N, C-alpha and C positions, 0 to 999 in steps of 0.2 A: 541186554541192550537191545537183542540183536528182535525179537517182538519188537522195539518202540521202533526202530527204524524200517521195519514191515509196514505199519502204520502208514505213513504215507503212500509208499504206491500201490496198498492193498486197496486204502481208502481211491486213489484218482479210479483204477479200474475196476471196480467197483461201483462208484460212482459216474465216471465217462466212459463205459464200454461194459457193464454190467447190462447194466440198470436198460442202457439203450437198446440193447437185446434182446433181452428176456421182454422190453416192450413192444418193443416191432412185433413179437412172434404170439406175444400173448395178443397184440391188437389181432394177428393176420388168426389164430386158432380159437382166440374164445367167444361165442356167440351166447347173449345173455344170459352170462355171467355160466355158459358149462363149455369146457373143452369139447372139443369137435374135433378128436384125434382120427377121426375116418378120414379124413380131408386130408391126412396123410397118404392112407394106400389107394385112394380115389389120384392123387396127383403121381405118386411113385406108376402109375400103371397108365399114365399117359404113355403112350408112344414116342410123342415127342418131346416128354420129359425122360425119358427112358433117352435118345437118340444125341440130346445135350450131357447126360449124364457120360454117359458111354466117349464121345469126344471127346465129350474134357479130362478121361481118362488117358486116352491112349495119344489125345496130341501131347498131355505131361507125362507120358513116360515114352514118346519119341522123342520132343525136344528134348531133354535128359540123356538120353543116348547121345544124342546127335551135338551137344554141351560136352559131353566125357569126352568121345571121340576124337572131339578139336582142340578142345581148352593140354587136358592132359601131359600133351605134347610139351603146350602154353606153359602150365605148373613145369615142368623138368628144364624147358632151356630158363628158364625166372629163377631157377632152386639152384644149377650146378654151373650155368654156365654167366662168365664176366664179359659184357660190353657197353661200347659207347654209345650211351642214349640210355642206359636203363633202366635207370630213374624215373623218367619224361612216355619213355613207354610203360611203362607201368600205370604211371596216374592216364595216360592217354587208354587203356582196356579196361579203367577201371569210371571213368565219365558214363559210359551208356547204362553202368546200374544204378546209379545215380541222378539218371535224367526219366522223366517223369512217362510211366510208357505213352503214350500218347504222344508225345517226339520222338521216342523209338518208332510208333506206327508213325510218324513226317515222315519219319528219316527213309523208313523203306517204300511211304507210297511215291517220294519222291526218284529215290533209285529202281522202282520195279513195278510203279503201276502205271496207272493211264495217261498218256504223254511224263512217261518218266524216264530216267537215263535210259537203262534197258531199249522200252520199249523205241526210243527214237534213233537210237544206235542202231539196234539188232532186232529190234519187230520183235520183243518176248516182251512179256508182260509175268506178272509172277503174281499178283495181287486177289488175282480172280482163282488162287490154287491154296492149300495149305501149305506148299512149303517157307510163304513170305513169312506167317505165324511162326513155323518153325528156326527158318532164320534169322528173323528178330529177335524171338526167343534164344539164342541165340546169343543171337549178339549184347545177349539185352545181359545174358547168364555167365558166360566166357568168365570175368574176374573171379565170379565166387568160385567158380572148381580154384585160376590160377593161383587166390590171397589163402583158400580153406584148403588147400592139396598145397602149394607149393610151399606157402610159408612153414608147414612139419618138414617135407625135404631139405629142404636147402636145410634141415638142424638136425637131418639123421649123422649120422657119422659117417665117412663113406668107408670110413677103412675094417669094414664089419663088414661088408659087401667084397672089396677086398681081400681078405683075411677067409672067404667062401672060396675065392677063383684058386686063392694061393692051394685051399688044400684040395684042389681037382678039378672045383666046379665052373661052370660054362660062364658064359656073360650073366647069359636069358636066365641057366638056374638058378642063379647065384641070387642072381632080382629074383627072381619068382619065390625061393625061399627065404629070403634073408628082408629085402625093401619092402615089396609089398605087402608081409599081413604087418610093417608099420606102418604102412599106406591106408590097411583097408579099414579101420573104424575113421582115417580122415577121408577116403574116400565116398566112402557111405556119408558119412556125415555134409559131404554137395551135395551129395545126388541128392539128397534129402529133403535140402535147402532149394536147389533146383524143380526138382517136383514141387515142394510146393507155392512156387515164386509162380511154374506154368499154368500149376491150376487151380488158380485165382487170377489165373491172366486178365485183365479188364478192356486197360488201355489200348493193347496189341488189338485184342482179340475187332475192338471193338471201330475200329479206324481200320483195319486190312482183311477180318471176315468178312466182311459185306452180311445179305440176308442169309449168307449158305454158313457162318459156322458160327457157336456161341457157345461160351462154356456157360458155367452154372451161375458164375458171378454176371457176364453179361446178359442171363436169363431172369435174376435176380432185379438185375435196373430195370428191364425191359416190361419184366410185370407189377414192378412197381411202381419204376417210372409214365410207364406208355397206357398197361392195362391197367393200373390202379386196382393189382386180383395181389393184396394183399395175403389170403390163404396159400394161394400159389407160393406167395417168394417165403414164407413163414417155413414152406413144410421144404425150399428148396436149400434157405439159408440152415435151420437144421443136419442136414443133407452135410453141407460143406462142411459145420462146424465137423463133423462127426466124424468126420473122412480128416477133415488136419487135426482133431485131437489125436486121431490115430498113429499123422503123419510126427508129432511133436516126439509124440509118447519112443516112437522108433528112433528119437531126433537123438534124444532125452540118457535113451539103452548107449545109445555108438555112441555121445560126449562119454561119458564116464569110461566105454570103454578103451575110448583116447587115455587116460587118465595115468596105464600101464603105463611103467618102468619104461626108458628107452634110453639108451645112448645119446643123447643132444651135443649137437656143441655151435658154438658160435656162429651163424650165417657167412660170413666174411670167409670167413675159415672153411666154406667146400666150391666153394664160385671158381671158376678158371677159365681164360678165354680156350677156346672151344681149339683143342688139339682133332688133325686126321682130314680128312674130303669125310665123314659120314656124319662127323659134328660140325660139322659146315653146313653139310644140306642139311639136317636138320633144324639148325637157327635157322637158315633162310625160308624153312617150312614155314615155320613158324611163325616168323616176320613173315612171308604174304601169305598167310591165315589170317590173321590178324589187319595187314595193309582191307582186304577185301572183304571182311566182316565188318571190322571197328572201323577201320580210320576213311576208306572210298563211304559210308552210308556216310559218316559225319560231314566230309568234304559236299556231298551232296549236297546235304542240307545249306549247306553255308551258300554252295553254287545256289539253290534258288532263289538263298533270302538276296540274292545281291544278283542275281537275272530280272530285272524286270524288263519291260516291253520296248523301248527306247535303250538296251545294254543296259548293259551294268555296271551300279549304281547302286544310289541310296535311294533309290523311292521308296519302297515298300517300307522302310525302315519310316522315310519323313512323312507315311501315312501313318501310322503307328501314334502319335502325335495328334491327329487331323481329327476333329468332333466325327461320330458318323452319326446318318442321320438315320438311318439305320435302328430294328428294333433287336439286333445284336446287343450293342452298349452301348449305355446310357451314358457316359464317359470314354474318355481318350480313349484308347488300349494299352498306351503308351505306362499311364495307371497303374497298368499292371507290373508293373516292372518293380514299383515303388508300392502295394501293395504286398507284392511276396514276400519280396526282401523282409521287410518290418511283422508280416505272419511270422517268419520262420525262424528269425530272430528271438520273437518271445515263445516261438514253442520250442528249438534250442535251451533257452531258460529251461523250463519245466519240465524236456525232457531229463536234462541235467541232475534238477534239484533231483525227479524223482526214479529214474534210472542209477543216479550215484549213489543214493541211499536202500535201494533194491543190489544194488550191486555188493557195498558194504553188510549188507546186513548174512547176502549168503557168501561170502569170502570170512566172517570171521570164524575163530577155531572148532569145532562139533564138538559137544562133550562127547562123552563116552556111550557107546551104542552099546543098548542090554533087550533084545526081542522082547518085545512089553511093554518095555520100561518108560519111564518120561522122556528121557534123550530119545527114547531111541522114534520115540513118536514124533518129537522135537524134528530130529535130521527126516524124517520122512515129506512132515509138515515142508520143510524147505524146499525137500526136492520138488513137491507139489505144488510152491510158489515161485520156483524155477521155472516149469514149465508153464502155468497161467501168465505169468509175464512178456512169453514168446508167442499169445498166440491173436494179438491184432496184427503181425503180421500173416497169418492164413484165412482170418474170418473174415466176412465179406464186408467190407470198406463200406461198398455201396449198404449195405445192411447199420454200418455203425451211423454212415451221413442219413438217410433217415431216420435211423430211433437217435439220434440227439432231435432234429425239427419234432417228434412225435411224442417225445418222454422231456425234451427240456426249455417245456412251456407251458407250465406255472410254478408261483412260487412256492417253496425258495431258492430254484432251479430254471424262474425262467429267462431265459440265456437266450433264445432263439432270432433273439430283435441284436443283440448284443455284437462286436468283432471277435469280443473272446472264445468262439466259439472254436472257429477257423483255425488258432493255433492249439486248440484240442486236440480236434480232430487228427492234426500234422505231431501232437506231441503224441499220442499212440502210438506211433509209426516210428518216433526215433526212439522215442526208450528202447526197444530191445538193440537197437544198435549201440546205444553207448553202455546197456549191460554189458554187452558181448565182448565190448572194447576195453573197458572196466575191467572183467573178470579176472582175467588169467598176469594183469599186472598185479592186479588188489591179492592173486594166492599167492605171489611175486615173493613179497615182503615179507618177511623176515620176523616170525608172532613175538621173536625171540627181546626185538625195538621195541616193540610197544609193552612188552615187561617191564624192557628193563627203566622204560620213560614211568610205567607207574610205580617203579621201586623208590623212581627218585623222588613221587609225588604228586607227578604231572596226570593233570583228571581229561577222561578218555577227550575231550574234545581239544583239548593241550595235543594231547599222546597221539591223536589224528592231524596235528594240525601241525608241528616239528616233524614226525615222525615219516606217515600213509603222505603226507599231501606233498609233498620236494619228491616223492618216491614213481609219483602218480598223474602231476601236470603233466607232464609230456602224451599220455594216454588219454589224460580229460579233453584238450587239443583236441584231440582226435576223432576221442568222443564226440567234440561240439563239433567239430564240423562235417562225422557225417548224418547227427543227428540234424544238421542245419541244410545241405545236400538231400534231405530224403522227403524233409518236412516241405522243403523250395517243390518237391516232384512232384508231392500227394496231391490225387488228382478224385479217386473212389467216392470217398463221404465227402470233400468240397466240392465236387461237381452240384451235389446238395443243398450244402449249407453257405456257402458263400453270396453274397446279396449282389444282385445289379449292378451296382454302382461300386464296387467294389473286389474285382475279379483278382481272384489269382492268374499266375501264369498260366498252367494246366490248361483250368477252364476259360481263359481266353483265347488257346490254341485252340482244344476244342472247339469252342463256340463258331471259333470264324472257319474252320476244315469244311464243317455243316453247314456251310454262308457256301451258292454259288456263283463262281467268278475269279479272277487269273489276279482281281487287287486282295481277295483274301486271303484266296490260297498264298501269295506275295508274304502276306504282313503274317499269314501261321507261319512259313519257316521265321520270316527275320524274328518273333517272337521264340520261337526255337531254340533260333540260333541264338539269341542273347542268355536263354536259358544254358544253351551249353556252353556258353564260355562262363559262364558266372560258376554252377560247377565245375571247369572240368580248374577255374583258379587257384577255387581252393582246395580240389584234390591236389596240383602238384605242391598247394600250399602246405597241404598236413606229408606230400613225399620229405618235404624238409625236415619234418622230426615222425615218423615214421619207430616206430617202437618194434625193434625188433625180434619178436617174441613172435611164437607160436597164438595164432586169435583162436575164439570159439567162431564166428562167421564168417 
């Protein structure tokens, strides 16, 4: 049964992920039927390419360190403190994570770029320095640490640390000896996820990096779309793929380490109102960080969207409905809203089918493991399958998008001119979120309930419908919400495959930011605001059905 469930996601990833990536790499490194492997050494010895690799590594490391430093206190506050508006605030800090990276770049451009709020009020511009990129990455990934570490922290039994203090340990010693070891795998997992997302950063660098800064992802796009140098793009894709595979291997190891036995209690039993001046100062400090890093950029985005040439109003929003007379759009920009919603809905259905099947396969009971035996081999196959499903999060979306154009243009997969190409690319990003949302809940289902249903004569399908589905349907709703929002924001692949007459919101924003003039800039802010409000609405709805369990992502 496990292999049957693995068939659908394995086939989906083989056809719509593996095949396009292999096709684009083959197109770049094969010439006259021969592999030109010497091209790898030529590319990697180029000083300009080495500079790109170095910048990609150090900005990812710096972004990860800065995110952890600012977000870990927030994880503690959300885990241990109970205060008014906590649920809404948790949704607010998650909004940046599901926003398209091009919108994140737009928000910081409006805040710290030329003519931005900081430039107008204080004469300070950050868009010419790397600080704008680092802060935008913190803005984007703050929620990863808060939810990954805070989700576990909220369920750790505080009585263990209290017992250590009764035995004479100081507050810091008790935290270092008791709480930190329990949190360490979770912190490591969060750090790896943040590093992965910043290592493959594209939209933020495109908007804020300018000509001075480029990550591997941006350079792959430049080599592919601008210079048409497929060999160099193929080599960079392999470098990025190898780095991401190594990161995911470490991530899988940290997840297995997290499965060690911990004393967990319901989250609502550990949260208390702040007591004492120190806790109130900590709460206010965290709220201040959230206000400056998360709320202010979003408010500036909205302010720029409504601030027309004749004062505040809906000038830029009304302009979205007008047919453009330029080559930027062949349809009214507002049509991108309907296109994005339709594409994301289809992508969500695909992600739920593929991700749900994968999650079910990964949570079936393991057979007895004997080294060298068939069961042991099957267990290793399942672990490899789990890692494979995470690869789209770190593989170059630019490569996947261009690979779609190169590979899916011949029967029986001649999809290049069809609308389904965009939802398929978006679903590749949504599937890992579905899996990581569903896994903890499916693993918590008592296998004895399924066995009892089987004893009573229920088929596997009926047992799932009568036993599993009632227990996991809330998780299914949350998974659908996350898949929908990340599909709305997919940009790296969609920028290649979205047709001019059916652009998505992120593609429309990027096109407008690439045009000169106040009107295009204002319309880009207006579209970004619409997308932000849709994502915020979905996240607020998800908070009402939030699963109080330790998540994996």
